MDTraj code that builds the backbone (N, CA, C; nanometers):
import mdtraj as md
import numpy as np

residues = "UNK UNK UNK UNK UNK UNK UNK UNK UNK UNK UNK UNK UNK UNK UNK UNK UNK UNK UNK UNK UNK UNK UNK UNK UNK UNK UNK UNK UNK UNK UNK UNK UNK UNK UNK UNK UNK UNK UNK UNK UNK UNK UNK UNK UNK UNK UNK UNK UNK UNK UNK UNK UNK UNK UNK UNK UNK UNK UNK UNK UNK UNK UNK UNK UNK UNK UNK UNK UNK UNK UNK UNK UNK UNK UNK UNK UNK UNK UNK UNK UNK UNK UNK UNK UNK UNK UNK UNK UNK UNK UNK UNK UNK UNK UNK UNK UNK UNK UNK UNK UNK UNK UNK UNK UNK UNK UNK UNK UNK UNK UNK UNK UNK UNK UNK UNK".split()
xyz = np.array([
    [0.6840, 2.4676, 3.5059],
    [0.6541, 2.4542, 3.3616],
    [0.6347, 2.3075, 3.2862],
    [0.7390, 2.3028, 3.2735],
    [0.8114, 2.1358, 3.1802],
    [0.7621, 2.0373, 3.2322],
    [0.8180, 2.0340, 3.4445],
    [0.7609, 1.9288, 3.5054],
    [0.5214, 1.9264, 3.4340],
    [0.4865, 2.0487, 3.4519],
    [0.3617, 2.0206, 3.4275],
    [0.2902, 1.9300, 3.2723],
    [0.3824, 1.9640, 3.1808],
    [0.3655, 1.9132, 3.0524],
    [0.4245, 1.7962, 3.0707],
    [0.4768, 1.7700, 3.1306],
    [0.5788, 1.5809, 3.1388],
    [0.4520, 1.5529, 3.1991],
    [0.3684, 1.5812, 3.3131],
    [0.3497, 1.5104, 3.3918],
    [0.1559, 1.4729, 3.2770],
    [0.1870, 1.5883, 3.2529],
    [0.0415, 1.6097, 3.1558],
    [0.0473, 1.4682, 3.0567],
    [0.1847, 1.4822, 2.9726],
    [0.1968, 1.4215, 2.8876],
    [0.1752, 1.1897, 2.9475],
    [0.2211, 1.1865, 3.0626],
    [0.2821, 1.0594, 3.0975],
    [0.1390, 1.0506, 3.2053],
    [0.0197, 1.1217, 3.2090],
    [-0.1615, 1.1313, 3.2003],
    [-0.2413, 1.0800, 3.0185],
    [-0.1484, 1.2040, 2.9833],
    [-0.2542, 1.0673, 2.8052],
    [-0.2013, 0.9818, 2.7543],
    [-0.0536, 0.9434, 2.7658],
    [0.0010, 0.8486, 2.7535],
    [-0.0707, 0.7270, 2.8035],
    [-0.1090, 0.7239, 2.9276],
    [-0.1855, 0.5959, 3.0053],
    [-0.3504, 0.5953, 2.9669],
    [-0.3646, 0.7226, 2.9723],
    [-0.5333, 0.7164, 2.8991],
    [-0.5171, 0.6249, 2.7739],
    [-0.4461, 0.6496, 2.7036],
    [-0.4493, 0.6376, 2.5419],
    [-0.3808, 0.4926, 2.5733],
    [-0.3357, 0.4289, 2.6276],
    [-0.2777, 0.3016, 2.6849],
    [-0.3878, 0.1953, 2.7018],
    [-0.4349, 0.2186, 2.7836],
    [-0.5520, 0.1513, 2.8331],
    [-0.6225, 0.0504, 2.7449],
    [-0.7037, -0.0359, 2.7567],
    [-0.7439, -0.1096, 2.7116],
    [-0.8514, -0.0881, 2.6654],
    [-0.8920, -0.1046, 2.5328],
    [-1.0822, -0.0769, 2.5849],
    [-1.1560, -0.1932, 2.6263],
    [-1.2410, -0.1577, 2.6475],
    [-1.3360, -0.2302, 2.7619],
    [-1.4995, -0.1824, 2.7651],
    [-1.6037, -0.2774, 2.7817],
    [-1.7419, -0.2566, 2.8134],
    [-1.7173, -0.2600, 2.9552],
    [-1.8620, -0.1251, 2.9545],
    [-1.8916, -0.1642, 3.1186],
    [-2.0382, -0.2204, 3.1297],
    [-1.9779, -0.3899, 3.2428],
    [-2.1078, -0.4288, 3.2720],
    [-2.1313, -0.3756, 3.3893],
    [-2.3487, -0.4054, 3.4061],
    [-2.3888, -0.3891, 3.5217],
    [-2.4547, -0.5683, 3.5209],
    [-2.4379, -0.6224, 3.6623],
    [-2.4095, -0.7424, 3.7270],
    [-2.5577, -0.7557, 3.8346],
    [-2.7001, -0.7731, 3.7445],
    [-2.7894, -0.7688, 3.8428],
    [-2.8268, -0.9330, 3.9040],
    [-2.7997, -0.9584, 4.1042],
    [-2.8739, -1.0904, 4.1407],
    [-2.9823, -1.0770, 4.2342],
    [-3.0805, -1.0955, 4.1371],
    [-3.1783, -1.0695, 4.2673],
    [-3.2128, -1.2168, 4.3925],
    [-3.1663, -1.1104, 4.5104],
    [-3.1744, -1.2524, 4.5828],
    [-3.3452, -1.2590, 4.6891],
    [-3.4127, -1.3533, 4.6554],
    [-3.5265, -1.3609, 4.6655],
    [-3.6151, -1.4151, 4.5717],
    [-3.6015, -1.4316, 4.4619],
    [-3.6499, -1.4808, 4.3589],
    [-3.7462, -1.3470, 4.2712],
    [-3.7466, -1.3184, 4.1459],
    [-3.8617, -1.2758, 4.0054],
    [-3.8487, -1.1190, 4.1387],
    [-3.7009, -1.0780, 4.1069],
    [-3.6838, -0.9392, 4.1325],
    [-3.6931, -0.8633, 4.2836],
    [-3.6832, -0.9587, 4.3498],
    [-3.6689, -0.8959, 4.5092],
    [-3.5520, -0.9216, 4.5125],
    [-3.5136, -0.8157, 4.6142],
    [-3.3561, -0.8882, 4.7117],
    [-3.2649, -0.8067, 4.5650],
    [-3.2747, -0.7052, 4.5039],
    [-3.1688, -0.6951, 4.3955],
    [-3.0347, -0.6198, 4.4812],
    [-2.9313, -0.7012, 4.3626],
    [-2.7923, -0.6614, 4.4038],
    [-2.7141, -0.5847, 4.3005],
    [-2.7065, -0.5131, 4.2320],
    [-2.6215, -0.4531, 4.1502],
    [-2.4527, -0.4663, 4.1765],
    [-2.4373, -0.4690, 4.0306],
    [-2.2239, -0.4979, 4.0224],
    [-2.1703, -0.4554, 3.9450],
    [-2.0927, -0.3456, 3.9115],
    [-2.0306, -0.2581, 3.7449],
    [-1.9504, -0.3610, 3.7439],
    [-1.9126, -0.3819, 3.6260],
    [-1.7701, -0.4556, 3.5978],
    [-1.6570, -0.4110, 3.5192],
    [-1.5894, -0.4310, 3.4964],
    [-1.5131, -0.3749, 3.2980],
    [-1.5003, -0.4599, 3.2450],
    [-1.5193, -0.4840, 3.1755],
    [-1.4941, -0.6206, 3.0722],
    [-1.4204, -0.6182, 2.9057],
    [-1.2668, -0.5986, 2.9144],
    [-1.2285, -0.5824, 2.8348],
    [-1.1952, -0.6540, 2.7120],
    [-1.2105, -0.5231, 2.5822],
    [-1.2895, -0.6344, 2.4640],
    [-1.2041, -0.7223, 2.4004],
    [-1.2733, -0.8356, 2.3373],
    [-1.1465, -0.9076, 2.2517],
    [-1.1005, -1.0394, 2.3631],
    [-1.1588, -1.0083, 2.5027],
    [-1.0819, -1.1558, 2.5758],
    [-1.1486, -1.1924, 2.6727],
    [-1.1661, -1.3080, 2.6724],
    [-1.2593, -1.3949, 2.8409],
    [-1.2282, -1.3824, 2.9004],
    [-1.3085, -1.3105, 2.9602],
    [-1.3039, -1.2611, 3.1443],
    [-1.4281, -1.3036, 3.1809],
    [-1.2796, -1.3383, 3.3636],
    [-1.3967, -1.4144, 3.4717],
    [-1.3848, -1.3212, 3.5897],
    [-1.4709, -1.3988, 3.6366],
    [-1.4492, -1.2795, 3.7855],
    [-1.5783, -1.3901, 3.8341],
    [-1.4998, -1.4736, 3.9515],
    [-1.6009, -1.5410, 3.9977],
    [-1.6818, -1.4974, 4.1673],
    [-1.6215, -1.4009, 4.1975],
    [-1.6663, -1.2972, 4.2687],
    [-1.8316, -1.2660, 4.2769],
    [-1.7996, -1.2038, 4.1531],
    [-1.9333, -1.1347, 4.0774],
    [-2.0440, -1.2131, 4.0566],
    [-1.9284, -1.2763, 3.9113],
    [-2.0132, -1.4086, 3.8584],
    [-2.0986, -1.4959, 3.8573],
    [-2.0580, -1.5125, 4.0142],
    [-2.1307, -1.6597, 4.0962],
    [-2.2896, -1.6377, 4.1125],
    [-2.3329, -1.6028, 4.1423],
    [-2.4979, -1.5089, 4.1438],
    [-2.5204, -1.3788, 4.0322],
    [-2.5953, -1.4559, 3.9383],
    [-2.6551, -1.3055, 3.8399],
    [-2.7997, -1.3683, 3.7808],
    [-2.8804, -1.2696, 3.7734],
    [-2.9968, -1.2706, 3.7212],
    [-3.0182, -1.2248, 3.5691],
    [-2.9649, -1.1173, 3.5887],
    [-2.9268, -1.0767, 3.4549],
    [-2.7939, -0.9312, 3.3912],
    [-2.7882, -0.9277, 3.2632],
    [-2.6681, -0.8393, 3.2081],
    [-2.7241, -0.7407, 3.1622],
    [-2.6777, -0.5878, 3.1960],
    [-2.6957, -0.5104, 3.1028],
    [-2.4815, -0.4150, 3.0856],
    [-2.5520, -0.4116, 2.9250],
    [-2.4451, -0.3175, 2.8954],
    [-2.4812, -0.1595, 2.8713],
    [-2.3507, -0.1440, 2.9620],
    [-2.4406, 0.0119, 3.0444],
    [-2.3720, 0.1279, 3.0234],
    [-2.2197, 0.1340, 2.9374],
    [-2.1265, 0.1785, 2.9153],
    [-1.9802, 0.1182, 2.7978],
    [-1.9253, 0.2063, 2.7253],
    [-1.8018, 0.1201, 2.7288],
    [-1.6415, 0.2123, 2.7671],
    [-1.5754, 0.1966, 2.7135],
    [-1.4665, 0.3209, 2.7323],
    [-1.4332, 0.4040, 2.6410],
    [-1.3980, 0.5142, 2.6147],
    [-1.3691, 0.6431, 2.5827],
    [-1.3529, 0.6224, 2.3698],
    [-1.3876, 0.6462, 2.2924],
    [-1.3275, 0.5755, 2.1868],
    [-1.3414, 0.4419, 2.1120],
    [-1.4621, 0.3662, 2.1822],
    [-1.5474, 0.2441, 2.1423],
    [-1.7093, 0.2943, 2.1243],
    [-1.7545, 0.2812, 1.9782],
    [-1.9236, 0.3050, 1.9813],
    [-1.9797, 0.2077, 2.0513],
    [-2.0691, 0.2380, 2.1710],
    [-2.1471, 0.1691, 2.2342],
    [-2.2698, 0.0929, 2.1832],
    [-2.2747, 0.1677, 2.0017],
    [-2.3841, 0.0775, 1.9262],
    [-2.3177, -0.0482, 1.8646],
    [-2.1561, -0.1076, 1.8783],
    [-2.1626, -0.1732, 1.8548],
    [-2.0278, -0.2867, 1.9378],
    [-2.1161, -0.2892, 2.0305],
    [-2.0597, -0.3510, 2.1530],
    [-2.1376, -0.5178, 2.1522],
    [-2.1047, -0.6213, 2.1494],
    [-2.1886, -0.6889, 2.1580],
    [-2.1087, -0.8789, 2.2602],
    [-2.2118, -0.8461, 2.4361],
    [-2.1048, -0.9179, 2.4521],
    [-2.1579, -1.1243, 2.4904],
    [-2.1346, -1.1525, 2.5574],
    [-2.1622, -1.3000, 2.5491],
    [-2.1714, -1.3388, 2.6791],
    [-2.2556, -1.3912, 2.7475],
    [-2.2426, -1.4962, 2.8642],
    [-2.2231, -1.6148, 2.8110],
    [-2.0890, -1.6721, 2.9113],
    [-2.0473, -1.8088, 2.8887],
    [-2.0601, -1.9234, 3.0184],
    [-2.0611, -2.0447, 3.0162],
    [-2.1299, -2.1142, 3.1010],
    [-1.9771, -2.1655, 3.1769],
    [-1.8501, -2.1618, 3.0925],
    [-1.7550, -2.2315, 3.1532],
    [-1.6795, -2.0864, 3.1489],
    [-1.5581, -2.1612, 3.2370],
    [-1.4233, -1.9915, 3.2260],
    [-1.3525, -2.0102, 3.1244],
    [-1.3779, -2.0569, 2.9946],
    [-1.3176, -2.0736, 2.9102],
    [-1.3605, -1.9963, 2.7975],
    [-1.5171, -1.9589, 2.7781],
    [-1.5085, -1.9274, 2.7015],
    [-1.5806, -1.9229, 2.6284],
    [-1.6080, -2.1019, 2.5879],
    [-1.6340, -2.1959, 2.4747],
    [-1.8031, -2.1910, 2.4824],
    [-1.8855, -2.2359, 2.6502],
    [-2.0179, -2.3150, 2.6058],
    [-2.0814, -2.1385, 2.6287],
    [-2.1724, -2.1362, 2.4693],
    [-2.2607, -1.9934, 2.5193],
    [-2.3470, -2.0200, 2.6407],
    [-2.3485, -1.9637, 2.7414],
    [-2.4269, -1.9647, 2.8154],
    [-2.6023, -1.8788, 2.8859],
    [-2.6026, -1.7955, 2.7941],
    [-2.7310, -1.6843, 2.7228],
    [-2.7513, -1.6473, 2.6429],
    [-2.7944, -1.6363, 2.5760],
    [-2.8308, -1.4862, 2.5126],
    [-2.7260, -1.4022, 2.5167],
    [-2.6748, -1.2804, 2.4331],
    [-2.5940, -1.2150, 2.4108],
    [-2.6650, -1.0580, 2.4599],
    [-2.5988, -0.9791, 2.5032],
    [-2.6138, -0.8792, 2.4800],
    [-2.5826, -0.7477, 2.4878],
    [-2.6534, -0.6156, 2.3995],
    [-2.5869, -0.4929, 2.4168],
    [-2.6060, -0.3926, 2.5172],
    [-2.6282, -0.2912, 2.4533],
    [-2.6933, -0.1618, 2.4778],
    [-2.8636, -0.1872, 2.4826],
    [-2.9404, -0.1891, 2.3736],
    [-3.0674, -0.1850, 2.3579],
    [-3.0978, -0.3590, 2.4578],
    [-3.0451, -0.3936, 2.4942],
    [-3.1059, -0.5904, 2.4891],
    [-3.0464, -0.6249, 2.5975],
    [-3.0847, -0.6080, 2.7685],
    [-2.9836, -0.6976, 2.8363],
    [-3.0549, -0.8624, 2.8242],
    [-2.9347, -0.9053, 2.8980],
    [-2.9611, -1.0238, 2.8395],
    [-3.0014, -1.1356, 3.0272],
    [-3.1479, -1.1078, 2.9973],
    [-3.2246, -1.2306, 3.1239],
    [-3.1819, -1.3763, 3.1314],
    [-3.1052, -1.3591, 3.2547],
    [-3.0631, -1.5555, 3.3015],
    [-3.1433, -1.6006, 3.3665],
    [-3.2415, -1.5678, 3.4974],
    [-3.2974, -1.6430, 3.5223],
    [-3.3584, -1.5476, 3.6811],
    [-3.4843, -1.5557, 3.7152],
    [-3.6085, -1.4814, 3.8278],
    [-3.4463, -1.5064, 3.9856],
    [-3.3776, -1.6150, 3.9631],
    [-3.2637, -1.6973, 4.0450],
    [-3.1531, -1.5621, 3.9991],
    [-3.0229, -1.6848, 4.1118],
    [-2.9596, -1.6216, 4.0124],
    [-2.8814, -1.8008, 3.9367],
    [-2.7608, -1.7610, 3.8458],
    [-2.6777, -1.8774, 3.8710],
    [-2.5476, -1.8338, 3.8064],
    [-2.4687, -1.9850, 3.8034],
    [-2.3243, -1.9078, 3.7592],
    [-2.2779, -1.8614, 3.6159],
    [-2.2281, -1.7575, 3.6117],
    [-2.1857, -1.7249, 3.5034],
    [-2.0434, -1.7408, 3.4539],
    [-1.9947, -1.8658, 3.3914],
    [-1.8900, -1.9210, 3.4102],
    [-1.7927, -1.8140, 3.3504],
    [-1.8081, -1.6808, 3.2752],
    [-1.7461, -1.5614, 3.1005],
    [-1.8195, -1.5095, 3.1074],
    [-1.7889, -1.4035, 3.0588],
    [-1.8191, -1.2941, 2.9429],
    [-1.7014, -1.2458, 2.8441],
    [-1.7165, -1.2524, 2.7617],
    [-1.6814, -1.1890, 2.6166],
    [-1.7501, -1.0617, 2.5505],
    [-1.6799, -0.9474, 2.5066],
    [-1.7589, -0.8620, 2.4840],
    [-1.6498, -0.8079, 2.3185],
    [-1.7125, -0.7970, 2.2437],
    [-1.6550, -0.7459, 2.1216],
    [-1.7371, -0.6660, 2.0317],
    [-1.6298, -0.5742, 1.9712],
    [-1.7028, -0.4617, 1.8725],
    [-1.6964, -0.4143, 1.7091],
])
top = md.Topology()
chain = top.add_chain()
for i, resn in enumerate(residues, 1):
    res = top.add_residue(resn, chain, resSeq=i)
    for name in ("N", "CA", "C"):
        top.add_atom(name, md.element.get_by_symbol(name[0]), res)
traj = md.Trajectory(xyz[None], top)
């Protein structure tokens, strides 16, 4: 019985310790204008410059689709950047209601920042 309580407490502590994040869908169009669409989902930690060249090297559209528990998804705004340092704005920001349309083909996004 005590073992179960200890395990439950450990999992509760782990869940509470996880940094808040935004769940972002990265859509890439291979073939232009909505053809050959590929979607990948990434977790972008809030208030951090997020880089992931494996996913962000081919981007057409970015969608905010959710966020971590305890964060109001309607208060989250994400910004794509041209550079990995997160200093050069690459496109319009996006939120739960408005995606960021970057290109009908694919472009490179250096980083993403999300804030609540």
